[in-house]
N, C-alpha and C positions, 0 to 999 in steps of 0.2 A: 504494500500500500504506500502511495506517495504522500506521506504525512506533511510535507512542506506546504500543502494547500489547506491544511486543517489547523484551526486554532481552538483550543478548549474553551467551552462556554461555561458560564455559571448556571445554566438552565438544567434542571432535572425534573423528570416526571416519574410517576409510578404506574405500572401496569399490574393488575391483580394476579396475572398468571405468569408474566415474564420477570417482574421485579422493577428495580430502579434504573431508569435510562439516564445516561449522560449524553450531552450534546457537543457538537463541534460547529463552529462557523466555518464557512468555505470561502476562500479567496483565490481567484484565478484571474490573471491578466487585468488587475485593477478592479474587478467586480467582486463584491462581497455579499454573501447570503448569510444572514444571522441564523443560527440554530438549524442549518440545512442538513445536518447528518446526525445520527444518534446511534448509540450502541448500549449494550447491557454488560457492564464489566463483570458482574456476578449474577447471572440470571438464576431464577429459581430452577429447581431440579427438572420440572416438566418442560422447561424451555432451554435446557442445557445445550442443545444443538445450535443456538444462535450465538454462543459465546465466541468472541474473536471476529464477529462480523459487524459491518457498519451498514446502516440503511441510509438512503438519501431521500429527501422530500421529492414529491412529484415535480417533474420538469427538469430535474438535474440529470444530465447524461454523463456517464463515466465511460471513457474510451481510452484505448492505448494512445500514448503520446505520438506514436508514428502515424496515427490516423488524423491528427490535428492539422488543420489548414495553416499554412504559413503566409498566405498572401491575402 
């Protein structure tokens, strides 16, 4: 994961079956989206499969750098 685009946010939410979510703000090429990504650092047992994964808000596209346009 390219963490240089992510900045830790102070926002946290609770999901009753996943646990406590922590958020990142996303900054790419001068554009900043507050709280645009989230993850569960210690998900509850039933959601253990999401540990280590990051979700992005609707409209955010994640693609390999080699696919990015340069012109």
